C-alpha positions, -999 to 999 in steps of 0.1 A, spaced: -181 263 -198 -150 273 -186 -126 240 -180 -124 249 -144 -164 246 -137 -164 217 -154 -134 199 -133 -155 210 -102 -187 198 -116 -171 161 -124 -152 165 -90 -180 169 -65 -212 161 -84 -222 189 -86 -259 206 -102 -249 242 -115 -265 265 -139 -246 292 -158 -250 316 -154 -280 322 -131 -309 346 -134 -330 355 -103 -359 379 -111 -367 403 -82 -397 430 -86 -397 429 -125 -360 431 -126 -341 400 -139 -305 396 -126 -280 379 -138 -250 359 -117 -225 336 -125 -239 305 -112 -262 288 -87 -246 255 -70 -280 241 -60 -281 214 -30 -260 231 -10 -258 263 14 -298 271 18 -327 254 4 -328 275 -30 -291 266 -35 -263 297 -32 -257 324 -56 -220 328 -64 -207 360 -83 -174 379 -79 -192 406 -77 -200 414 -43 -221 446 -47 -244 429 -69 -247 402 -45 -249 428 -12 -275 447 -30 -299 415 -33 -290 399 -1 -320 401 19 -339 395 -14 -322 364 -18 -325 354 15 -360 355 14 -362 335 -15 -344 307 -2 -306 314 -15 -271 314 2 -251 336 -18 -211 335 -16 -187 365 -35 -161 341 -57 -147 338 -89 -158 301 -97 -143 303 -131 -113 326 -117 -87 303 -97 -104 282 -77 -86 255 -56 -103 222 -65 -87 198 -37 -96 224 -14 -133 230 -29 -147 207 -7 -139 221 23 -162 250 10 -188 231 2 -188 216 38 -186 249 49 -220 259 29 -236 219 41 -259 198 18 -297 215 14 -326 200 26 
């Protein structure tokens, strides 16, 4: 697992799945990760490829997922990631 991801997990106590496999209509889609406990009830699906997220946004929403286009293994500013989490909000 990428060092930055470990830092995010440790700093914010995040429950993350890497990679995240999402099944829809007998097809498995692989996203960069899932962050559970934030955004929608099933968590936030994260991937740097907006086209992949955009093509599945209705299915993801129907299944209780939120989604965000970012590269969680890229240049995430760890101290300001709390703003992102606050934006998403804790999920029930």
